[in-house]
C-alpha positions as CSV (number, residue, x, y, z in Angstrom):
1,M,-1.9,29.6,-11.0
2,P,-0.1,27.0,-8.8
3,L,-1.1,23.4,-9.1
4,R,-3.3,22.4,-6.2
5,V,-1.8,19.2,-4.7
6,G,-4.3,17.3,-2.5
7,T,-3.2,15.1,0.3
8,R,-4.4,13.6,3.6
9,A,-3.2,15.5,6.6
10,S,-1.2,12.8,8.3
11,Q,2.5,13.4,8.8
12,L,3.4,10.6,6.3
13,A,0.9,11.8,3.7
14,K,2.2,15.3,3.9
15,A,5.8,14.1,3.6
16,Q,4.8,12.3,0.4
17,A,3.1,15.3,-1.0
18,V,6.1,17.5,-0.2
19,K,8.2,15.1,-2.2
20,V,5.9,15.5,-5.2
21,C,5.8,19.3,-4.8
22,T,9.6,19.5,-4.5
23,L,10.1,17.5,-7.7
24,L,7.6,19.7,-9.6
25,E,9.1,22.9,-8.2
26,E,12.5,21.7,-9.5
27,L,10.9,21.8,-12.9
28,G,9.7,25.4,-12.3
29,V,6.1,24.4,-11.5
30,E,4.5,26.3,-8.7
31,T,2.4,24.2,-6.2
32,E,0.3,24.5,-3.1
33,M,-0.9,21.8,-0.8
34,V,-4.6,21.2,0.0
35,F,-5.5,18.9,2.9
36,I,-8.4,16.5,2.6
37,S,-9.9,14.4,5.4
38,T,-10.9,10.8,4.6
39,A,-13.1,8.2,6.3
40,G,-10.0,6.1,7.0
41,D,-8.5,9.0,8.9
42,E,-11.7,9.6,10.9
43,Q,-12.4,6.0,11.9
44,T,-9.1,4.8,13.3
45,G,-10.6,2.5,15.8
46,V,-12.3,0.3,13.1
47,P,-10.5,-2.4,11.1
48,L,-10.1,-1.3,7.5
49,H,-12.0,-4.2,6.0
50,E,-15.1,-3.1,8.0
51,I,-15.1,0.4,6.5
52,G,-14.3,-0.4,2.9
53,G,-10.6,-1.3,2.8
54,Q,-7.7,0.8,1.6
55,G,-9.9,2.6,-0.8
56,V,-11.4,4.7,2.0
57,F,-8.1,6.7,1.9
58,V,-8.6,7.5,-1.8
59,R,-12.3,8.3,-2.3
60,A,-12.3,11.7,-0.7
61,L,-9.3,12.8,-2.9
62,D,-11.0,11.3,-6.0
63,D,-14.1,13.4,-5.2
64,A,-12.0,16.5,-4.7
65,L,-10.4,16.0,-8.2
66,E,-13.8,15.4,-9.8
67,Q,-15.2,18.6,-8.2
68,N,-12.1,20.6,-9.3
69,K,-11.1,21.4,-5.8
70,I,-7.6,20.1,-6.4
71,D,-5.5,19.4,-9.6
72,L,-3.4,16.5,-8.2
73,A,-3.8,13.9,-5.5
74,V,-0.8,12.2,-3.9
75,H,-1.3,8.6,-2.6
76,S,0.6,5.7,-1.3
77,M,0.0,3.7,-4.5
78,K,-0.9,0.5,-2.5
79,D,-3.9,2.4,-1.2
80,I,-5.4,2.9,-4.7
81,P,-8.1,0.3,-5.5
82,A,-8.0,-1.6,-8.8
83,E,-11.3,-0.1,-10.0
84,R,-10.9,3.6,-10.7
85,P,-13.4,6.4,-11.7
86,S,-13.4,7.3,-15.4
87,G,-11.8,10.7,-16.0
88,L,-9.0,10.1,-13.6
89,V,-5.5,8.9,-14.4
90,T,-2.3,8.0,-12.6
91,S,-0.2,10.7,-14.3
92,A,3.0,9.9,-12.4
93,I,4.5,7.1,-10.4
94,L,7.7,8.1,-8.5
95,A,10.8,5.9,-8.3
96,R,10.1,3.2,-5.8
97,D,11.3,3.4,-2.2
98,S,11.9,0.3,-0.1
99,P,9.1,-2.2,-0.6
100,C,9.9,-4.0,2.6
101,D,8.0,-4.4,5.9
102,Y,9.8,-3.3,9.0
103,I,9.4,-4.6,12.6
104,V,10.0,-1.8,15.1
105,T,11.3,-3.2,18.3
106,D,14.3,-3.1,20.7
107,L,14.0,-6.9,21.3
108,K,15.4,-9.8,19.4
109,L,12.8,-11.4,17.1
110,D,12.5,-14.5,19.2
111,E,11.8,-12.3,22.3
112,I,8.7,-10.6,20.8
113,T,5.5,-11.7,22.5
114,T,3.0,-9.1,21.2
115,L,3.2,-7.6,17.7
116,G,0.8,-4.9,16.4
117,T,-0.6,-4.7,12.9
118,S,-4.1,-4.6,11.4
119,S,-3.1,-5.9,7.9
120,T,-4.5,-9.3,7.2
121,R,-1.4,-10.0,5.0
122,R,1.1,-9.0,7.7
123,T,-0.9,-10.9,10.4
124,A,-0.9,-14.1,8.3
125,Q,2.8,-13.8,7.4
126,C,3.8,-13.2,11.0
127,R,1.6,-16.0,12.3
128,R,3.5,-18.3,9.9
129,N,7.0,-16.8,10.2
130,L,6.9,-15.7,13.9
131,P,4.5,-18.3,15.4
132,W,5.5,-17.5,19.0
133,A,4.2,-13.9,18.8
134,D,0.7,-12.8,19.6
135,I,-0.5,-10.7,16.7
136,R,-2.8,-7.9,17.8
137,P,-4.8,-5.2,15.9
138,L,-3.2,-1.8,15.5
139,R,-4.4,1.1,13.4
140,G,-3.6,4.8,13.3
141,N,-0.9,7.0,11.8
142,V,2.8,6.2,12.4
143,N,3.1,8.4,15.5
144,T,0.0,6.9,17.0
145,R,1.4,3.4,16.5
146,L,4.8,4.3,17.8
147,S,3.3,5.8,21.0
148,K,1.4,2.6,21.7
149,L,4.7,0.7,21.3
150,Q,6.4,3.2,23.6
151,I,3.9,2.8,26.4
152,G,4.2,-0.9,26.3
153,E,0.9,-2.0,24.6
154,Y,3.0,-4.0,22.2
155,D,6.6,-5.4,22.2
156,A,6.8,-4.7,18.5
157,I,4.8,-3.1,15.7
158,M,5.0,-3.6,11.9
159,L,5.3,-0.6,9.5
160,A,6.3,-0.1,5.9
161,K,10.1,0.7,5.7
162,A,9.3,3.3,3.0
163,G,7.2,5.3,5.4
164,L,9.9,5.5,8.0
165,E,12.4,6.6,5.3
166,R,10.0,9.4,4.1
167,L,9.6,10.6,7.7
168,S,13.4,10.4,8.2
169,M,13.0,8.0,11.1
170,T,15.7,5.6,12.1
171,L,14.3,3.1,14.6
172,D,15.6,-0.1,16.1
173,G,14.2,-3.3,14.6
174,F,14.3,-5.6,11.6
175,Q,13.9,-5.1,7.9
176,L,12.0,-8.1,6.5
177,D,13.0,-9.8,3.2
178,P,10.4,-9.0,0.6
179,H,10.9,-12.5,-0.9
180,V,9.8,-14.0,2.5
181,H,7.4,-11.4,3.7
182,V,6.0,-10.6,0.3
183,P,4.7,-7.0,0.5
184,S,1.4,-5.6,-0.6
185,P,1.2,-4.8,-4.3
186,N,2.8,-1.4,-5.0
187,Q,4.1,-1.0,-1.4
188,G,6.9,1.7,-1.3
189,T,5.5,3.6,-4.2
190,I,4.0,7.1,-4.4
191,A,1.4,7.8,-7.1
192,V,0.1,11.1,-8.4
193,V,-3.5,11.1,-9.7
194,S,-5.1,13.8,-11.8
195,R,-7.9,14.4,-14.2
196,T,-7.3,13.4,-17.8
197,D,-6.3,17.0,-18.6
198,P,-3.4,17.1,-21.1
199,D,-2.2,20.4,-19.7
200,I,-1.7,18.8,-16.3
201,T,-0.7,15.3,-17.3
202,G,1.9,16.7,-19.6
203,I,3.6,18.5,-16.7
204,V,3.2,15.7,-14.1
205,S,4.5,13.0,-16.5
206,Q,7.9,14.5,-16.2
207,I,8.4,13.1,-12.7
208,D,7.2,9.6,-13.8
209,D,9.7,6.7,-13.3
210,Y,9.4,4.2,-16.2
211,G,10.9,1.2,-14.4
212,T,8.7,1.7,-11.3
213,R,5.6,2.2,-13.5
214,M,6.3,-1.1,-15.3
215,D,6.8,-3.1,-12.1
216,T,3.9,-1.6,-10.2
217,M,1.5,-1.9,-13.2
218,L,2.4,-5.5,-13.6
219,E,1.7,-6.0,-9.9
220,R,-1.7,-4.2,-10.2
221,R,-2.6,-6.5,-13.2
222,V,-1.9,-9.6,-11.1
223,M,-3.9,-8.0,-8.2
224,E,-6.9,-7.3,-10.5
225,M,-6.9,-10.9,-11.9
226,I,-6.6,-12.4,-8.4
227,G,-9.4,-10.2,-7.1
228,G,-8.5,-10.5,-3.4
229,G,-8.3,-6.8,-2.7
230,C,-6.9,-5.7,0.7
231,F,-9.2,-8.2,2.5
232,T,-7.2,-11.3,1.5
233,P,-3.8,-12.1,3.0
234,L,-2.1,-11.4,-0.3
235,G,1.4,-10.3,-1.2
236,I,2.5,-9.3,-4.7
237,Y,6.0,-8.1,-5.6
238,C,7.7,-7.4,-8.9
239,K,11.3,-6.3,-9.4
240,D,12.6,-6.0,-13.0
241,R,9.6,-8.2,-14.1
242,M,10.4,-11.0,-11.7
243,M,7.0,-11.6,-10.1
244,I,6.2,-13.2,-6.8
245,A,2.6,-13.7,-5.5
246,E,1.5,-15.3,-2.3
247,V,-2.0,-15.9,-0.9
248,L,-2.3,-17.1,2.7
249,S,-5.0,-18.3,5.0
250,L,-5.9,-15.9,7.8
251,E,-3.9,-17.9,10.3
252,G,-0.9,-18.2,7.9
253,D,-0.9,-22.0,8.2
254,R,-1.7,-22.6,4.5
255,H,-0.5,-20.7,1.5
256,F,-0.1,-20.8,-2.3
257,R,3.0,-19.1,-3.9
258,L,3.9,-18.5,-7.5
259,E,7.2,-17.0,-8.8
260,R,8.4,-16.4,-12.3
261,M,9.4,-13.7,-14.9
262,V,6.5,-11.9,-16.6
263,S,7.0,-10.3,-20.0
264,D,4.2,-7.8,-20.2
265,I,0.7,-6.8,-18.9
266,D,-1.0,-9.8,-20.7
267,D,1.5,-12.2,-19.2
268,A,0.9,-10.7,-15.8
269,G,-2.8,-11.3,-16.3
270,R,-2.1,-15.0,-17.1
271,F,0.1,-15.1,-14.0
272,G,-2.7,-13.7,-11.9
273,M,-5.3,-16.1,-13.3
274,E,-3.1,-19.0,-12.4
275,V,-2.8,-17.7,-8.8
276,R,-6.6,-17.2,-8.6
277,E,-7.4,-20.6,-9.9
278,K,-5.0,-22.4,-7.5
279,A,-5.6,-20.2,-4.4
280,G,-9.4,-19.5,-4.9
281,D,-10.3,-21.5,-1.9
282,L,-8.1,-19.4,0.4
283,I,-9.5,-16.1,-1.1
284,S,-13.1,-17.3,-0.7
285,E,-12.5,-18.5,2.8
286,A,-11.0,-15.1,3.8
287,Y,-14.0,-13.2,2.4
288,E,-16.5,-15.6,4.1
289,R,-14.7,-15.4,7.5
290,L,-14.4,-11.6,7.3
291,G,-18.1,-11.3,6.4
292,I,-17.5,-9.6,3.0
293,T,-19.4,-10.3,-0.1
294,H,-17.1,-11.9,-2.7
295,G,-17.9,-10.6,-6.2
């Protein structure tokens, strides 16, 4: 029986699933793709924080795994919430692609007047680093966003560089330095989730990348300890255990940043606690202003 690989039906999600299937088939493992619709795909006109955050892209695939409709689920790892259902495990993390944000535009940076993104982090960072630009909400898949750019609704839009690479798109614009525009935790990483079935995890673990797993798990530990979720303007990036975390106000006019080497998961936890303690006012303020209960 082929392994049933669950994915959202967007072009980018399919490209990510194809990458996983290709790696497995190179090991002699037969696969088939199963498409699952999620609330995040169905409600593209609503800001993510109003429908439950990035986790809305994950829940339907978690349900399909638990109901044995699929054997694997492929995700952009940054979409996976910190709290996970028991019985499910991240059985493989692929080698990381670019973690960088990318501004798609045919203008110079200082000529941009309207920039589209619905990420609170990207919005805050752009308000700080590109203060002359009007940052406007923009959701939808990559092609939807690009079409709105092409018809002139925006001068520029912001996307993850990894997504463009996976779609084999080469577009005019600017790759942003991840040390300045600190990315979302786990940005640029594909994760494969499965049930805790050793027959499946034993196969899928063969495509796991140890270095990426270490960096992304350290990032996730920091994220868990900070507790800001996708609602807070929060960037976390680790490369070879060098960790950067940045929490911003919604306007980007205030921020706290911490940067140092972390040795292991426990040390990453201490790093995250320090950020939480020193940036707690910014986190609470973001929750209050967005109308979200802060647990």
